[in-house]
C-alpha positions as CSV (number, residue, x, y, z in Angstrom):
1,M,0.3,0.0,0.1
2,I,1.1,3.4,-1.0
3,Q,-1.0,6.5,1.8
4,R,-1.6,9.2,0.3
5,T,-0.8,12.1,2.0
6,I,-2.2,15.8,2.4
7,A,-0.5,17.7,-0.5
8,R,-2.3,20.9,0.3
9,R,-4.7,22.4,2.4
10,V,-7.6,24.7,0.6
11,R,-10.3,26.5,2.7
12,G,-13.4,27.6,1.2
13,M,-14.2,31.2,-0.2
14,D,-17.7,32.8,0.5
15,T,-18.9,34.2,-2.8
16,A,-22.3,34.2,-4.9
17,D,-23.3,32.9,-8.2
18,G,-26.3,32.8,-10.2
19,A,-28.7,35.6,-8.8
20,G,-27.0,36.3,-5.9
21,V,-27.1,32.5,-4.3
22,K,-24.3,32.8,-1.4
23,L,-22.2,29.5,-1.4
24,K,-18.2,28.3,-0.7
25,R,-16.0,28.0,-3.6
26,V,-13.5,25.4,-2.7
27,I,-11.7,25.1,-6.2
28,G,-12.2,27.3,-8.8
29,Q,-10.6,30.1,-6.7
30,P,-7.3,31.9,-6.8
31,A,-6.0,29.3,-3.8
32,L,-6.4,26.3,-5.9
33,D,-7.9,26.9,-10.0
34,M,-8.7,23.8,-10.5
35,L,-7.4,20.3,-9.6
36,D,-7.3,18.1,-13.3
37,P,-10.1,16.9,-14.3
38,F,-11.8,19.0,-11.5
39,L,-12.7,22.6,-12.3
40,L,-15.0,24.1,-9.5
41,L,-16.6,22.5,-6.5
42,D,-19.0,24.8,-4.8
43,E,-20.5,24.0,-1.1
44,F,-24.3,26.1,-0.9
45,R,-26.0,26.3,2.8
46,S,-28.1,28.2,4.2
47,D,-31.8,28.0,6.0
48,Q,-32.0,31.8,5.2
49,A,-34.3,31.8,2.0
50,G,-32.8,35.4,0.7
51,D,-29.4,33.3,0.3
52,Y,-30.7,31.0,-2.3
53,I,-34.1,32.1,-3.3
54,E,-33.2,33.3,-6.7
55,G,-31.2,30.3,-7.9
56,F,-29.3,30.0,-11.0
57,P,-31.4,31.7,-13.7
58,D,-30.8,30.1,-17.6
59,H,-27.5,30.4,-18.2
60,P,-25.4,28.2,-21.2
61,H,-22.8,25.9,-20.4
62,R,-20.3,23.8,-23.2
63,G,-17.4,21.9,-23.3
64,F,-17.6,19.6,-19.3
65,E,-19.7,18.3,-17.0
66,T,-21.9,19.5,-14.0
67,V,-22.7,17.4,-10.8
68,T,-25.2,18.5,-8.4
69,Y,-25.3,16.2,-5.1
70,M,-28.7,17.8,-2.8
71,L,-28.1,17.3,1.0
72,A,-31.0,19.0,1.9
73,G,-33.6,21.3,0.0
74,R,-35.4,20.8,-3.3
75,M,-34.3,22.3,-6.3
76,Q,-35.5,22.0,-10.3
77,H,-33.3,21.7,-13.5
78,G,-34.9,22.9,-16.9
79,D,-33.3,23.5,-19.8
80,N,-34.0,24.9,-23.6
81,Q,-34.5,21.5,-24.9
82,G,-37.6,20.8,-22.6
83,N,-35.8,18.7,-20.0
84,R,-37.1,18.9,-16.8
85,G,-35.4,17.1,-13.3
86,D,-36.4,17.6,-9.9
87,L,-33.6,17.5,-7.3
88,G,-34.2,16.4,-3.7
89,P,-32.1,15.3,-0.5
90,G,-29.6,12.8,-1.6
91,S,-30.2,13.1,-5.1
92,V,-27.6,13.1,-8.0
93,Q,-27.5,14.7,-11.1
94,W,-24.7,14.2,-13.4
95,M,-25.2,16.5,-16.7
96,T,-22.9,16.5,-19.3
97,A,-22.9,19.9,-21.2
98,G,-20.7,18.8,-24.0
99,S,-21.5,20.7,-27.2
100,G,-23.9,23.1,-25.3
101,L,-27.3,23.9,-23.8
102,V,-28.9,26.4,-21.4
103,H,-30.7,25.4,-18.3
104,S,-31.3,26.3,-15.2
105,E,-31.4,25.2,-11.9
106,M,-33.9,26.9,-9.3
107,P,-35.3,26.4,-6.0
108,Q,-38.4,24.6,-4.5
109,Q,-39.0,26.2,-1.8
110,E,-39.5,29.7,-0.2
111,A,-37.9,28.4,3.4
112,G,-35.8,26.0,5.0
113,L,-32.4,24.5,4.8
114,M,-31.0,24.4,1.0
115,W,-27.4,22.3,1.3
116,G,-25.6,20.2,-1.2
117,F,-22.3,20.6,-3.8
118,Q,-22.0,21.3,-7.2
119,L,-18.8,19.8,-8.7
120,W,-17.7,20.7,-12.6
121,V,-15.6,17.8,-14.4
122,N,-13.7,18.3,-17.4
123,L,-14.2,16.2,-20.4
124,P,-11.5,15.2,-22.8
125,A,-10.9,17.3,-26.2
126,A,-12.5,14.5,-28.3
127,D,-15.8,14.4,-26.1
128,K,-16.1,18.5,-25.7
129,M,-18.7,18.7,-28.8
130,T,-20.7,15.0,-27.8
131,A,-24.5,15.4,-27.3
132,P,-25.9,16.5,-23.8
133,R,-27.5,14.0,-21.5
134,Y,-28.3,13.8,-18.3
135,Q,-28.0,11.0,-15.7
136,D,-30.7,11.6,-12.6
137,I,-30.3,9.4,-9.8
138,P,-32.7,9.4,-7.2
139,P,-31.6,8.7,-3.3
140,G,-32.9,5.1,-3.4
141,D,-30.7,4.1,-6.5
142,I,-27.4,5.8,-4.7
143,P,-25.8,2.0,-2.9
144,V,-25.0,2.4,1.0
145,V,-21.8,0.4,2.3
146,Q,-20.8,-0.3,5.2
147,P,-17.2,-1.0,4.9
148,A,-15.9,-1.2,8.8
149,P,-17.2,-0.6,12.0
150,G,-18.7,3.0,12.6
151,V,-18.2,3.8,8.7
152,T,-21.0,4.2,6.3
153,V,-20.8,5.5,2.5
154,R,-22.9,6.4,-0.4
155,V,-21.2,5.1,-3.3
156,I,-22.2,7.7,-6.5
157,A,-19.6,7.2,-8.4
158,G,-17.1,4.3,-8.7
159,E,-16.2,1.0,-6.7
160,L,-16.4,0.5,-3.3
161,E,-15.8,-3.1,-1.9
162,G,-17.4,-5.0,-4.8
163,V,-20.3,-2.0,-5.2
164,S,-20.2,0.4,-8.4
165,G,-22.2,3.8,-7.8
166,P,-25.0,4.7,-10.7
167,V,-22.9,6.8,-12.2
168,A,-21.5,5.5,-15.2
169,G,-19.7,6.0,-18.8
170,I,-17.5,9.2,-17.4
171,A,-14.6,9.6,-19.6
172,T,-12.5,10.7,-16.5
173,Q,-13.7,7.4,-14.7
174,P,-14.8,9.6,-11.2
175,V,-15.1,7.8,-7.7
176,Y,-17.7,10.3,-5.6
177,L,-18.4,9.4,-2.3
178,D,-20.0,10.6,0.8
179,I,-18.4,8.7,3.7
180,A,-20.1,9.0,7.5
181,L,-18.0,8.2,10.2
182,D,-19.0,7.4,13.4
183,A,-17.1,8.8,16.4
184,G,-13.7,6.6,17.0
185,A,-14.4,5.1,13.4
186,H,-11.3,4.3,11.4
187,Y,-11.5,3.4,7.5
188,D,-8.4,2.8,4.8
189,L,-10.1,3.4,1.6
190,G,-8.9,2.1,-1.4
191,L,-8.5,5.0,-4.5
192,P,-7.5,4.5,-8.1
193,V,-3.2,4.8,-8.7
194,G,-2.8,8.1,-11.3
195,H,-6.6,9.4,-10.3
196,S,-6.0,13.3,-8.9
197,A,-7.9,13.3,-5.6
198,F,-9.1,15.3,-2.6
199,A,-11.5,15.1,0.9
200,Y,-13.5,17.9,1.8
201,V,-15.0,17.8,5.7
202,F,-18.2,18.9,5.3
203,D,-20.3,18.1,8.3
204,G,-19.2,17.7,12.3
205,T,-15.7,19.8,13.4
206,A,-13.1,18.2,12.0
207,A,-11.9,14.3,10.7
208,R,-8.4,12.7,10.5
209,V,-7.9,12.3,7.2
210,A,-3.9,10.6,6.0
211,G,-3.1,11.2,9.9
212,E,-4.1,14.6,9.9
213,S,-6.7,17.0,11.4
214,L,-8.6,18.7,8.5
215,A,-11.3,21.1,9.6
216,R,-14.8,21.7,8.7
217,S,-15.0,23.5,5.2
218,E,-11.4,22.7,4.5
219,L,-10.5,20.7,1.3
220,A,-7.2,18.4,1.0
221,V,-5.6,17.8,-2.1
222,L,-4.2,14.5,-2.0
223,S,-1.0,12.9,-3.3
224,E,-0.3,10.1,-5.2
225,G,-1.1,6.7,-3.7
226,D,-3.6,3.7,-3.0
227,T,-4.8,4.3,0.3
228,L,-6.1,6.7,2.4
229,S,-6.5,6.2,5.7
230,L,-9.5,8.0,7.3
231,A,-10.7,8.9,11.5
232,A,-13.1,10.7,13.1
233,A,-12.8,11.8,17.4
234,E,-16.7,12.8,17.2
235,A,-18.9,12.0,14.3
236,T,-18.6,13.6,10.6
237,R,-18.6,13.2,7.1
238,V,-16.3,13.8,4.5
239,L,-16.8,13.8,0.5
240,V,-13.9,11.8,-1.2
241,V,-14.0,12.1,-4.9
242,A,-11.2,11.5,-7.6
243,G,-10.8,11.1,-11.1
244,R,-8.2,10.4,-14.3
245,P,-6.6,13.5,-15.3
246,L,-6.3,14.7,-18.5
247,R,-3.4,16.6,-18.6
248,E,-4.6,18.9,-21.6
249,P,-4.9,22.6,-22.4
250,V,-7.4,24.2,-20.7
251,A,-9.1,27.2,-21.9
252,R,-12.1,28.6,-19.5
253,Y,-14.5,31.8,-20.1
254,G,-17.3,31.7,-17.7
255,P,-19.4,28.8,-18.2
256,F,-17.5,27.4,-21.1
257,V,-14.6,25.4,-20.9
258,M,-12.4,24.2,-24.2
259,N,-9.0,23.4,-25.2
260,T,-8.4,26.7,-27.0
261,Q,-8.9,30.4,-26.9
262,A,-10.6,29.7,-30.7
263,Q,-13.0,27.4,-29.3
264,I,-14.0,29.6,-26.6
265,H,-15.0,32.1,-29.3
266,E,-16.9,29.7,-31.3
267,A,-18.9,28.8,-28.5
268,I,-19.7,32.6,-27.6
269,A,-20.8,33.0,-31.3
270,D,-22.6,29.7,-31.2
271,F,-24.8,30.9,-27.7
272,R,-25.5,34.2,-29.3
273,A,-26.7,32.8,-32.2
274,G,-28.9,30.6,-30.5
275,K,-27.3,27.4,-31.7
276,F,-27.3,25.5,-28.2
């Protein structure tokens, strides 16, 4: 076994997006611009309706994938092709924007806690202009594994203890795990060799990641290796995500992620011409 260690630490940065939704941006900020193939990680969490009620009205995407994981509250996805999807507690949407679409993500509540994550995953150059598609996954379709005493894992993508997550057909071969640790629990998690990986503590005060204390709202960029040690002195939850790095040029402009500036200009022109 080659133990992964914490190579870098990053704290979430308070910001706002969409029509003013308050959130913490963890990847995609000055301290961590990207972690190939991951372009962005946002955590949104508030029980104040004014922090989220305006949502994310119509906006375009091209060249990457968005992953929405809801912990509490309800959002509705809609796009310019007439697709609709409801996201409730525990559900996931893995959207491949591909060649382009215009969509919205709007709250379906006027009070209460809204909590979840959005992750952006890059697409390889060969797939950037693929047809858009959705994988809408209800909570009951996400397998739950208990690989060690006091450890409960929701397997969203990848494989754990012989159980595969419901997300399939993704070029970066992702692992996406929601790991709950009871007080005193310990687990050595296997991760694919060569995958970029991070751990993010999102509930509880802190967890021990790779033998070090990692605080709430703190992300650990992990070193190379095949095993990650996790432990907790008190009940906590940790997001562990890994993916195959693409090692390709990245050109970004807002909601467009391509390989060259010429492709960015083409995306803007196509959007303005109503071709998405």
